ZATIDREN-31409 format. One record per residue (C-alpha): residue in one letter; x, y, z. Coordinates in steps of 0.2 Angstrom, whole numbers, plus 5000, padded with zeros to 4 digits. Each point is the difference from the previous one (the first is absolute). Layout:
N
AXYZ
...
This chain:
516
M529848105071
K498549935005
L499850015020
F498949825005
S498949995015
K500349865011
E498449924994
Q500950004981
I501449965007
Y499549825006
E499049984985
G501650034988
D500949865013
K498649904996
L499850014983
T501949985000
T500249835008
E498549934985
R500550064986
Q501949995003
N499449805006
I501350055016
S499649985017
S499850165015
T501649915006
D500850044984
L499450164996
M500450035020
E502149944996
R499950114986
A499650155008
G501349955015
I501449954988
Q499550174995
I500450105016
F501749885002
N500750064984
W499550195003
M501249995017
H501249854995
T500450154983
R500350135014
M501049905012
Q500949884991
G500349865015
A500350155013
Q500049935014
V498850125010
P498649955013
I498749954993
H498349975013
V498549964986
F498350015011
C498749874993
G497950025004
I499249854996
G499150044984
N500450024983
N501150155004
G500749885011
G500349914987
D500850104991
G501350045013
L500449805004
V500449974981
L501250185002
A500949925013
R500149834996
H501050094979
L501050105014
I500449855011
T500749894985
H500950144991
G501250045020
Y499350145005
N499850025020
V498349985002
V498749985015
T498149944997
Y498550095012
I498349924998
V498850125009
N498849895007
C498750135002
S498349874994
D499549805000
K499650044979
R501749974990
S500149974980
K499749854992
D501650094990
F500850055015
L500249855008
I500749914984
N501450115001
Y500250005020
D500549814995
R501150054985
I501050125014
K500249865010
N500849894992
V501550134992
S500550055019
K500649925015
K499050145006
W498150015003
P499450174999
T499550095015
M498150005006
L499450185008
S498349995010
C500150155011
K500950125006
E501349905009
D500649884987
F501250154991
T500550115015
E501649924999
I499950034983
E501650104994
I500050094984
G501650114994
V499750184993
D501249914986
D498849874999
I498649954985
I497949975005
V499249934989
D498050045004
A498949844991
I498949985013
F498250074996
G500050094980
I498550054995
G498849885007
L499950095017
N498050065002
R500450045022
P501350085013
P501449865003
N499949925017
D501150145012
W501749885003
V499850004978
K500250215003
A501349955014
L500849914987
F499950144987
Q500450135013
K502049915001
F500249994982
K499750215001
A501349985015
S501349924994
K500250144986
A500449874986
F499649974984
T498249964995
L499449914986
S498549955002
I499049894985
D498350054991
M499850135013
P500450065016
S499149875012
G498650095011
L499750114983
Y498049974995
S500150004982
D498050085000
K500250125015
T500950055011
V501049995015
E499450045020
D501749965005
E501450064996
D500949905010
A499349834993
V500750034984
V501849964995
H501050154990
A501049904988
G501550114992
Y499649874983
T498549954996
L500049874983
S498050004991
F499649834991
Q499350064984
S499550195004
P500250095011
K498850045013
L498650165003
V500550035018
F501950054996
F499450164991
L498850075014
P500550135013
E499849905015
T500549834992
A501450014995
K501250055011
Y500149825002
T501149924987
V501450154995
Q500249914985
W499249874988
E500049914987
V499249884989
L500349794997
D499749954983
I499549815006
G498749964985
I498450045003
D499049934983
R500450134988
D498250004992
Y499150045017
L501450135003
M499550094985
Q498349995000
T499550005017
E499550185002
T500350095015
E499450155011
V501850085002
E501450044987
L501850055006
I500650134989
S501850034992
K500750014982
H499849844990
E497750065008
V500350164992
L501249994985
P498349974991
L498950105004
Y501550144990
K499150074986
P501450064987
R500050154992
Q499750004979
K501150104990
F498950134994
G499250045016
H499750175003
K499650075016
G498249984996
D500149815003
Y500850015016
G498550095013
H499450145008
V500250035014
M499250115013
I500550005020
L498950115008
G500350065017
G501250125009
S499750155011
Y501050145010
G501549905006
K499849834992
I500250034982
G501349915002
S499149864998
V499650014984
N501550054993
L500649845006
S498549894993
S500250084985
R501649974997
A499949855006
A498549964985
L501250084987
G501449895006
A498949855000
G499750034980
A498150114998
G500150094985
L499450175006
V499850065019
T498950135007
A499850065018
Y498650075005
I500450125016
P499450165009
K500750174996
C501449995012
G501049874994
Y500050054979
H501850094999
S500749895012
L499549834990
Q500150084982
T501650025003
A500749845012
V499449924988
P499850074980
E499549844995
V498349995008
M498550134994
V499050115014
I498450005001
T499450115017
D498450045011
E499250165001
S500249985018
D501950045007
T500449905013
H498949854998
I499049894989
S498250084997
S499649934986
V500449874984
N499450084984
F501349944984
D499849984983
I501349924996
Q499849764998
P501249925014
T500149804995
V500250005018
I499950125018
G501249985013
V499050075017
G500150055016
V502150065002
G500350155012
L498150024997
G499350065017
T498349965008
S499450185000
D497950004999
E500050074985
T501449894991
V499049845010
K498550074988
A500750054988
L500849794997
E498449935002
V499450114985
F501049944988
L500149835005
K498250024994
K500250044983
N501949914997
K500149854989
V501950015000
P500749855009
L500850045016
V501849995013
I499450065016
D501250065014
A500550075016
D498550155003
G498949954986
L499849815013
N499850135015
I498550064989
L499149834997
S500249955016
K499250155007
K498650004986
K499849784998
A498550054987
L501350044988
L500949844999
K498649954991
L500350124986
L501749954996
P499949924984
E500749824997
Q501649955005
T500750145009
V501450015009
L500350045016
T501650005010
P499850035017
H501350015012
P499349915019
K499550135008
E498950054985
L499449814996
E499450015019
R499050144995
L499049914985
I499749855008
G500249995018
K501049925011
W500949855000
S500449875014
D501749914989
D500749994982
F498849854998
E498550115002
K500650154993
L500249904982
E498349955003
K499250155001
V500950094988
K499549834986
A498250065007
F500150204996
S500749944986
Q498849894993
M498450115004
Y501050164994
N500849924983
V501650095006
I501749954998
V500950045020
L501850015001
I500549955017
K501550115000
G501549945013
A501649894996
H499049864991
S499350124992
T497949874995
T499050074986
V498249915004
N498749984990
K498549935004
N500649835008
K501849994990
L501550065010
Y501850054990
I501250025012
N501550114993
T501849965003
T501050174996
G500350125012
N501150085015
P499850095018
G500650154992
M498650044990
A499050035019
T500450194997
A498850164994
G499149984982
S500849804996
G497649994997
D499950144988
V501349904989
L499249865002
T498250094995
G500950094983
M501049824995
I498449905002
S499050174989
G501549984989
L499649834994
I498150014999
A500150144988
Q501349884988
G498349895000
Y500749865013
A498349925008
P500050085019
L500549855010
A501449954987
A500550205003
T500050005020
I500949815001
F501450094987
G500050175008
V500249945018
Y501549884994
L500950134988
H499750135015
G500549865013
K501949964986
S500250194998
A500450005018
D500849875002
I501350074984
S500050175011
L500349925014
E501949964995
D500450204999
Y499150055016
G499749875013
Y498250005006
Q500250155012
S500450124986
L498849914987
I498550144996
A498849994988
S500950094987
H501549874997
I498249864997
I499750104987
E501750024992
T500349834997
I498349934993
G501149974985
E501149925004
A498749865011
Y499550014981
I501449934994
D500149885013
L498649914995
F501049924986
K501949995008
Q500449825000
P500849955019
E502149994999
Q500749834996
P501249955011
Q501850034994
E501249854997
E501050015012
N498449985013
Q499249884990
K501649895003
K499750035018
């Protein structure tokens, strides 16, 4: 799913009115009706007090359309105008006149804190936030901030229209108290990037997209900087196996890593590479791990370094398709030197994680030795060592894009919504859960991405697909183990089920449920 920028959304609205020969007021009516339909389907006429707070721009106009339809359908509605400026949009004014024609009780005008001090909002009431939307470009007034705090203190369910008010679409928030904390956000046509960033995702518990009929050609043809990755997006990437295929057709992964006490990392990566579908897997490890790895994972071949405890040199006579570097590797001086010598002569695609990244951070000149489209998979601290500190999530994304562009590498920012960055393009993953915050889950991901590249997936496709499968595997395992007890090995065990899930059709409701 494409995530459109604020400017693209405005352009889409403009083109839609031109191509569909409708007015902007008609488009606003369409949006407001969609919100009403969403609420009406769930409330079915329930007489819960609904407080609709409208700004004086187009977001407020959407709120006025909603309030008008709620009123005409008999709901218990109180409408408020948050009069925070002298500038009113044309469509807001049109809908302000329309709502006055359907109710004897005109909207209550709020212009300062004293205007809403006596307003009572019960814990069982509903607040609709239609104040600012995506157009905000400066902090709200102090009295508006106080209104937002009143929303929060009421503990009432808060529904935001398009985006929680006070939240910017393209920069971070200066004051957390000056943002509406929404229980649910109904986003027009596509979700917003801020729903997926660590600093801003907390302002809405859940979100849903409403289709308001923006011009289909515009939606299909417009390139966006950000895409949201779900089953629909990864299914076309899948490469089916041929009847007469054999293990040599599905690539040979080498996992280069391990050190004394950290052979388990190589175990996990190697098993994950096999689970993802690699035809062959060889582990290149210190001698200390030979017997344990051969015993624990009999499917994996092993080459040992001359050293008992760490990687001291990299010499092998096989031809791997891809090499996963860094899991459990350590950063001893001899290992750093060995990696440098290896990178200078290597021509094989790479996936680099953990101590491989830490070595690159210490010796940034080595970044220039990486093959094109090398995949780097840092967690937040490893990323900071690579690109330097950032002030907020937006600066982080800009720095990662610049880093990816400079070295022509793919950077996977691991987190709750792991984001694959390829130059100026972002791919945000939707699978996964907090149970993945456990030792070894990153090692599993390194193996899975390596296993996909071995099978012929391009590095970018392998990363996007691998991250999705990794998260989906964890989601499936979660059903048996829960957040606290999920471990990395469980993720490997359900990779097969994650593949199978790609082709499962959504369950159809039973006839009895349909009648209800």
